[in-house]
N, C-alpha and C positions, 0 to 999 in steps of 0.2 A: 321718831328715829331713835335708835339706841345710841349710847355713848360711843360705841365702837364704830357705828356707821358714820356718825358725825366726824370722828377722827379720820376716817378715810375719805371724806368728801373733798372734792377738788374744784367743783364748779357746777354749772348748770347748762342744759342743752339750749342753744339759741338758734339752731338751724338743723333741718332734717331733710334728707332726700332718700331715694330708694336704696342707696348703698352706703351713705356716709352720714355722720352727724358732726356738727360743729359745737364745741363746748367752750363757753367762756369761763376761764379759770378764775377762782376766787381771788379777791384783792388782798386777802390776808396771807396769801402765799408769797412771802417776800422773796423766797428763792424757790426754784423748781424742785422742792422736796417737801415731804410731809412726814411728821413723826406719828406713827401708829402704835397700837398695842403690840404689833409684831416687829417693831423696830422702824428705823428710818427707811423711807421709800422714795425713789425718784419720781417726779411727776413729769409727764410729757416726753419720756424717752421713746425714741422711734422703735417700733416693733414690740413695745410693751402693751399691756391690756388695760382697758378701763371697763367698769361695770355700770350699767344704767338700769336701775330697778324699773320694771314695767308690770304692775300687778303682781301675780305670783311668779313671773319670770324675771330673770336677770339677763338683759341683753349684753353681749360681749362685743367690744370694739377693739380694733388693733390700731394703735397710734401710727399715723403716717406723716403728720406734719404739725409743727408748732409755730405760731405766728405772734409777733408782738407789734402793736401799732399805737401811735400816739393818741391820747384821748383829748378831745376838745370840749370846752364847756361854753355855752352861750349865756352871758350875763344879762341882767336887766337893761343895761344901757346899750344892748345890741353889739357890744364889742366882744369878739371871739378871742379867747386867750388859750394858749397851749400850756397845759399843766405838766408838771414833771411826772405825774402818774401815767401809766400806760395800760392799755387793754391787751390781754394775752388770750389767744384762742388756740384751741387744740382740735385737730381734725382726725377722725378715726373712721376706719372702714368697719362696718358691721359684719361680723363673721359667724355669729352663732348665738345660741340661747342656753342658759343654765336653768333647769327646772328641777327642784329638789337638789340632788347631788350629782346629776348627770348633765353632760354637755352635748349638744347637737349642733352640727353645722347648719347654717341657714337661719333666717329670721322671718317669723310669721306675724309677730306682734311688735310694732314699732313704738318707740318712746314718743312723748309729746313735748312741746316746748316747756321750758322751765323745769324739766325733770332733773333732779340732782344726779350728779355723776361722781363715782367713787373710784378709788384705786382697787385693783383686784386683791382680795384677801387670800390667805393661804388656802381656805376651803375652795375658793373660786379657782385658784391655780391647780389644785388637785383635781378638780372636775375637768378643767381644760386639758391638762396633760395626762391625767391618770396617775397611778402610783404603783410601782413594781413591788416595793417592799411591803411585806405583810399581806399581799393580795392572796385570795384563795387560789387553789389550783385552776389552771386554764381549762375551760370546757372545750374539748376538741371540736365539737359541733358548732360552737359559737365562741371562737377564741377572743374576739374583741381586739383591743389594741394592746398587744402583748410582746412585741418585738422592738427592742430599743435600737435605734440607728444613730443616736447621738444625744447631745445635751442642748437645751435651750440656750441660745446665745445671750439672752437677757436674764433668764432665771436659771442659773447654772446648776441649781440643786435638783432640777426636774429633767427627767429623760423625755426625749421625743419618741413616742411609741407609734408603731404602725400596725394595722390589721393585716395579717399575712394573706387572708383570703381575698381581700379587696386589693391590697397593694400589689401583690404579684399576680393574682388571678385576673384582674381587670387591666393589666399592663401599666408599667411605670416608665417614664422617660427621665434619664439623667443627662442634663445638658450643661454646657459650660465651655468657655474658651480654652484653648490649649494651655496646660499648666495650672488649671484651676482646681484640679483634684478629682476629676471624674472617675478615673480608673480606681483610685483608692476608695471612692465612695461605693462603686460597684462591688469591689472586693469586701469592704466592711459590711455592706448589706448582707452579702451571702454568708460571711463569717458570723454575723449576728444571729442569723437563723440557725446555722449549723452548731453553734455553741449554746443554743438555748436548751435547757434541760428538757429531756423527753423527745427531742427531735432526732429521729433515727432514719427516716425514710424519705428525706427530701431528694428531689432530682433536679439539678441545675445543669444545663448544657450550654457551655460558653463557646461561641464562635469568635475565636481570638485571632484577629487579623494582624495584630502587631507582635504576637508572641510574648506578652507581658504578664500573663496571669499564672504561669507555672510557678513562679517564685512565691506567689501569695497562697498557693494551696498544695504544692508538692514539696515534700521534704527530702526526697532522695533522687538519685539519678535514674532509677528505673521507672519513674513516672507514677509512683504510688505514694499515698500519704495516709498514715494511720490516724492523724488528728482530724482530717477532713474527709477521709475515704475518697480519694481523688483518682480518676483515671485520666492519664495524659496521652493524647494522640498527636504525635508530631507529624508535620508534612515533609520533613527532611527525608529525601529518598535514601540516604545512607543509613537511616534508622530502620533497617529492613525488618527487624523482628517486632517493632512496635508501631510502625508508621500507619498513617491513615490510608486505607485502601477502600475504594467504593467500586464494586463491580459495575461495569457499563450497562449491564442488562437491567439494573434497577431504574434507569432513566425511562421516562415515558416518551411518547412521540413528540410532545411539545418540547421536552428537554433536548432531544436529538435535533429537532428542527432549529431551535435557537442556537445550539452549540455549533452545528454545521452550517448555519446561515442559509438555510433553504428558502428560496424565493416562493412566493405564494402561488404563482401561476402553474408552473410545471414541476419544479423541484420538490416542493412539499408533498403533492400527491404521490410522486414516485417514492419518496423516502418513507412515507407512512405505509404504502403498500408493501415495500420491501421489509419493513419492520413487522408487519402482520404475518407475512409468510415465513420470516426468519423465526419469529417466536412460536409459530405453529410447529416449526422445528423439524425434527428427524423424520425419516420415512415411516417410522412406527406411528408417530403422532399424526402424520399426514394421512397414512392409510386408515387410521382410526376415524379421522374426520371424514374421509371419502366413504367409508363403510356406513357411518352414521347418516350421512347425507343421502346416500343411495337407499338405505332402508327407510328413511323418513319419507322420501318421495314415493316409494312403492306403497307404503302404508296410507299415505294421503290419497293416492289413486284408489286403493281398495276401499277406503272409507267413502269416497264419492260414489263408487259403484254400488256399495251396499245401501246407500241412501237414495239412489236413483230408482224410480219405478220402471218396471218392465225391462231391466237390464238383462242381457243374455247371460246365462249361467256359465257359458264357456269362457267369457272374459274374466268372470270372477274366479273361476278355477285356475286360469292361467296366472293371474296376479298372485293369488294365494300360494300356489305351488312355487312361483318365482321367489316370493319372500322367504318361504320355508327353505328353498334351495340355497338362498344367499346365507342364511343362518347356518345351515349344515356345512356349507363349503368353508366357512371360516369360524369354527366353533370358539376358538380362543378369542378372536376379535369380538364375536358376539357377546361373550361373557364379560369382556372388558367394558364394552359399551352399554350392555343392557343389565349386567349383573344377574340377580336372581330372576328377573323378568324374562330372561332368554328362554328357559324351558317352558314357562307358562305361555309365552307368545307362540312358540313352536307348536305346542299342543293345540292351541286354538286355530292356528293356520291349517294344520293337518285336518282337523275336524271340519273346518269350513270348506276346504278343498274336497273332502269326501262328500259333503252334502251337495256341493255344486255339481260334482260328477254324477251323483244320484239323480239330480234334476235333469241333467243333460240326457242321461240314459232313458229316463221315464217319459219326459214330455218335450225335451229340447225347446223349452220356451223360457221366457223371462221368469224369474223366480220371485222377485220382490213382491209382486202383486198377489201371489198365492200364499204368502206367509201371514199367519194370524197369531195373536198372543196365545201362549200356552204350547205352541208347536216348538219342538226342540230346535228346529232351524231358527226360529225367532229368538230363542234364548241364546243360541250360539252367536247369532248376528249381533244382538244387543251387547253381549259380553265383549266381543271383539271391538265393536265401535267404541265402547267405553275405554278399553285398554289403549286403543289407538289415540284417542283424545288425550289420555294421560301421558303417553309417551311423546306425542308431538309437542304438547304445550309445556312439558317439564324438561328443560335441557339437562337437569341433574340426572334424571332417570335414563336419559339417552347418552350417558357418559359424562366425563368431566367437562366443565364449562370451557369452551374453546378459548385459547389465548388470543388476545387482541393486540393491536399495535401498542397499547398502553400497559399490558400485563408485564410485571417484572419477571419474565420467564427467560431462562438462559438460552443464548444462541451463540454459535461460533462466529467470531468476528472475521476469521479468514475466509469464510464462505459468503460473507454479507454482500460485498461488492460484486464478486465474480458470479454468484448465483442469484441471490435474492434481488439486488438492485437491477441486475440485467433482466430478470424475469419481470420485474415491475415496469421497466422501460418498454419491454415487448407488449405488455398488457395495456398500455395507455392508448387512447384513441389517437389516430393519425399515424404518421410515418415514424417507425422506430428510430431511423437515422436522425430525423429532426429532433425527436425527444432526447436522444443521446447527446446531440449537440447542445441543447438547452441545459442539460444536466452536467456538462463537462466540468464546470467550475465546482459544482457540488462534489463530484467524484474526486477532484483534486483536494478539496478540503478534507474529505473523509480519509483519504490516503495519508494526508499530512498528520492528522490526529492519531491515526493508528500506528504510524511509524515513528512519531516523535517521542523520545524517551522521557520528556518532561511530563507526559500524560500516562506513564506506566501505572500510576496509582489508580487510574480510571479504566484503561483498556488492557492493562497487563503487559508483560514483557513482549517485545516484538518478535522474539524467536520461538514462542510457543503459545499454546492456547491455555486459558484458565479452564479447569475442569468444571463440571456441573455437580457441585457437592450437595449433600443433603441439607435441607433447610437453610439455604444461604441468606435469604431475606430475614428470617427469624433470628438467625445467629447475629447478623449485622445489627438489627434493631436492639437486641439484648445488649450488645456491646456499646452502641452509641447512646443508649439510655441508662447505662451503668447497671443493668440487671444481672443477677447471678446466672450461672449456667442452668439451662432448663433440663427437664427430665428426658426430652427427646434425644435420641442418639445422634451424635454428629458424625460427619464423614470420618472414616478411618484416617489416621495420620499418613499412611502410605499413599492415600489418594491425593494429598496436597503436600507439596514441598514446604519445608519449614520457612516461614516468612512470606509464603506466596499470598495467602489471605490471612494477614495477622489477626483479624478478629476471631478466626477459628482458634488460633494458638492461644489467645487470651482467654477465650471461653473455656478451653480445655484445661489450662494451667493456672490461671490467676483468679478468674472471676468466681470465687466461692462465696463472696458476700457482696452486698449491694454497694455501688459507688455513688456517693451523694453529689459529687461534682465531676462532670466529664468536660475536659478542656480539649477542644478541637483546634489545634494550632494550625492556622491557615496562612501563616506569615510567609512561607516559602513556596506557596502555590503560584503558578504562572498567572499573571494578572488577567489574561484573556479568558480564563475559565473560573475566576473567583466567584463571580456572580452566579454562574451556572451551578457550581458545587454547593454554595450556600443555599441556593433555591432548592436544589435536589434534597439536601438534608432536611430543610424545613418542611418540604412537601411530604417526604416519607414519614416524618414524625407526625404531622397533622393527619395524614390519611390513615396511619396506623391507629391513632387515638380515635378517629371516627369509626373505624371498623371494630375497634375494641369496645365501643359503646354498646354493642349487642351482647347482652348478658348471657344469652343462650350459647353464644359462640366463644366468648372470652372468659366468662365467669365473673366479670365486673360490669358495673353499670356506667352510664355516661358521667365523665368527670371524676371517676373514682381512682384514676391513676394520674395525678397531676404532674405536669412537667413545665419547667420554666426555661425558656430560651433567652440567653443573654447575647445581645447583638452589639459587639464593640465596633466603634467607628461606623455606625450604621449608614451614615450619609454616603459611604462609598458604594453601597449596593442597594439602597432603598431610596434612590433619588427621586425628587419631584420632577416630572417630565415637563420641560418648557417647549418642546418641539412637538407639534400636533402629529399624531399618528405613530410616534416612536414609543415603543414599549420596552419594558425590562422584565425578564422572567423572574428575577428575584423580587422586584417590587410587586409584581402581580401576586406572588406566593405570600409575601408577608403582609400585604394588604388584606388578603383573604384570611390569614391567621389573625390579624388584628380585629377583623370583623367577626369571625366565627370561632376562633380558638377557645375563647372562654367557655363555650358550651361543652367542649370536650376536655376541659382541664388543661389547656395549653396557654400559658401566660408568656408575656414578653417583657424583657428589660431592654429598653432602647437607649444606648449611650452614643452621644454625638457632640462634636464641637461646632458643628454648623447646622443648626436646626432649620435655617432657611433653605438648605439643600435636601432636607428630608421630605419624604412623601407626606403631604398634608393629611391624607387619609389615615396613615399609620399614627401620626402624632396626635390627631384629633381623637383617636380611639383610646388614648392613654387617659386613665382616670386619676393618676397621681404623677406629680412632677417633683424632681429634686434639681433645682436650678442653681448652678454655681455662677461665677462671674461671666457675664455676657457683655462684650464691648462693641461688637460689630453692629452698626445701626440696622442693617438688613435683618440680622438674626433677632434683634430685639423687636423689630416691627412684626416679623413673622410669628414670633412666640406670642406677642400680645393678641394676635388674631386667633390663636388657638385656645387660650385659656379664657374663662369667663371675664367679662368686663369689670366685675366687682373687684378683681385683683389688680386692676390697672395702677392704683396708687402704690401698691406694694412693689411692683416691678421696677419702679424708678431707681431703686437702690442696687439693681443687679450689676451695673457697670463698676461699682465701687466695692464689691464684696472681696474680702481677703481670701487667701487660700484656705481650704478646709471648711469655710462657711458656705452655707447654701440655704436658699429659701425653699422650704418643703411645703407643698400645698396639694390639695386634692382630696378625694374621697377616702383614700387609704390612710390618712393621718387625722388625728383628732381635730386639730385646728391649724390654720396656716401659721408657720413658725419659722423664724430665722434660727437655723440649727448649726451648732458646732459639731461636725460629724465625728462619729466614734472613731477611735484610733484603729488603724489597720495593722494587724500583726499575724503573719509577716506582710510586707507591702508588695504590690506588683512591681514589676521591673519597668517602671515608667517615671523614674526620678529625673529631675532637671539636671543637665550637665553642669559640673563645677569647673567652669573654664578658668577662673582666676587661680584656683588652687593648683590646677595643672600648670598654668603659666609660671607660677612662682616656685614650683617644686624644684629642689636641687637635683633630684634624680627621679623624674617622673616614670611611672610604670608604662612600658611599651607593649603593644600587642604582639602576639605570635603571628606575624604576617604570613609565614610559610604555612602554618597549620590552617589559618583561615582560608588562604587561597587554595590549598590542597583540597579542602572540603568543598570549596566553591567549584573546583574543577571536577569534583565527583570521585575523589580518591578516598578509599577507606583507610583504616588503621594499618592493614597489611601493606598497602601501597606506600604509606609513609615509612614503614620499617625498612622496605626495600630500597628506599631513596636515602642513601647515606648522607648526602649533603643537606637535604631538608631536615633529616632527623637531628644532625649535628647542630643546625641553626636553631631548631626548636629547643633542644636541650640547653643551648647557650642562653637563649632569651629567658627560659624558665629559671635558670640559675641566677641570672641577673636580677630578675624580679624577686626571687626568693631572698637573695642577699639584702635587697633593699627593705625587706620586711613589710611590704605593702599587703594589707589584709582588707577583706571586704568589711566595710563599715555598715552599721545598722542605718538604713535610710529612713528618716522620719516621714510622716505622712506628707 
């Protein structure tokens, strides 16, 4: 051993199992400290690291327990005496291995009994934590651990670094009891990424159910931030020009069934059929579908006749001329459905009809048996059969793909119940009256949603229809993903009233550059639709990224446009079901994202104060965890079942963690670490109330009750100006508060 190694020695291994070692500390350690060449170091501090040399490797253990017991000695006269000396043992969880200068989680080579144990040297700590200062430029293809989220609580000179590809790409959960610092941790994680040199194209979408993240990322009242490039989407209906609006036709059939509470037996089939016919839409689209279906049926009949032996030529002549007549009767429709193939098909049909007529005049017999290869009739037949096969089996060449019940195609809500639902009721087996009776509650729920002004953001104003603008889904997705305006022309301003579909206004006027953070403020949404709206947004983003994985279609490959969804208070809409047979649309969507999202570049940040209420599927798919103080026994038990058993000793400290401290573990961080989280600047609006300061204040600040209530009642600024009494009261309260000199204070983490 070198002199430096001896100086760092603290004891020897006396017990080993698959995850832990027991170290007997040296008797010459009179105090739990050791003087080394790098200065004095504490021995046995919880969450510190020890090093156990094992061949060419150095096994790293994390201290979880220190124990002192009395030492007994048996003398020759068989009398046992208790001596003043004591045996001291240290227990450590094996977390990884250092080979050369690099650290890897996991242990493949275990130490043996009597192996000497040492304190971690500076070079060991640099391998465990990594080092930001003086590092070479980060390789974008293999970034490694390059984003700092805080400092080690034990070794304050070292940053706790995460690998962004793993940390965000394979999902991370931020857990902790209320007031433990979760919101600040989420904010500082995102701020750490956005302030990293060279990061310009990140996309974070925050589903903010408490309305607390605007303060952390937005610097002005218009909802934009230069420092973090933020787009803020409020759910307040009075924010007409900026508010969140999601056109109802973006929902699929499952969304409608869940929202309207359609029962499985009768109501669900009726609703799905009504959606199918409504999305098929206008008489033009319906006529196109009818034309395509009729032409396809006749072509399939003609194909059967051509392939049959001994078929009478008169029948072939009739069907061929019938097809040609259908095309000539509706030339514009034929061009819309068939495109360039219309003229080619018409020429073949005319030629075939002429040949069939020739056979009728000459022999009046079946023709198929008389055709031989090389005959022009044979060539005409073969060419037609091949074209028919191509048209029948390729829906693209027979016109645009028909809208289904799930297609995000526009339809008019005013006609939905009166026309499409009624038609669907009539088409169901059995008596229409009985079906209508079974659907009466469904019809009542649909009417309520369409007429309730709380749902204007989804179904539009009750007094008018939303138009069908150009590229609505593409414009909405660009907006919700913070993408700049595309090259495709948007609907003209006169086609949409100002503020009617605000995402069009933003794309026209504001979105000239990419927004790195999109805050979807859902705090003022009606609670009965919160799950449905969050599920709809999550599903649209996932399905867009799935479809964008086709390079020939989108120009990018799978996972090349990464997006991270931040789910605040996730236990409210991704609950673990405890009632058999009861499902949740939002849980289904986010369980699917948790399982499949990584393939398409969609990551999750799950923030929750009640992990025991979270879906076990979603939580178990998270590869990294930031765990603040957890005190509820049920939450602690539930979390222990999710993480690997090797971390069990580390989790015992969770109930006693102070604010801003968190246990960070998982694949996204170099090593399990007790972390002092990075300072948040600015902080989210989630600070604890200062009750006592208000109680003892001589002149406490009072709220503008009239303004709050007026906005609650749905009155805008013009309404307040017209109301003289309210305006006077508001001005009076404002003057009182101004005179008292109360100003917003900087809120610490």
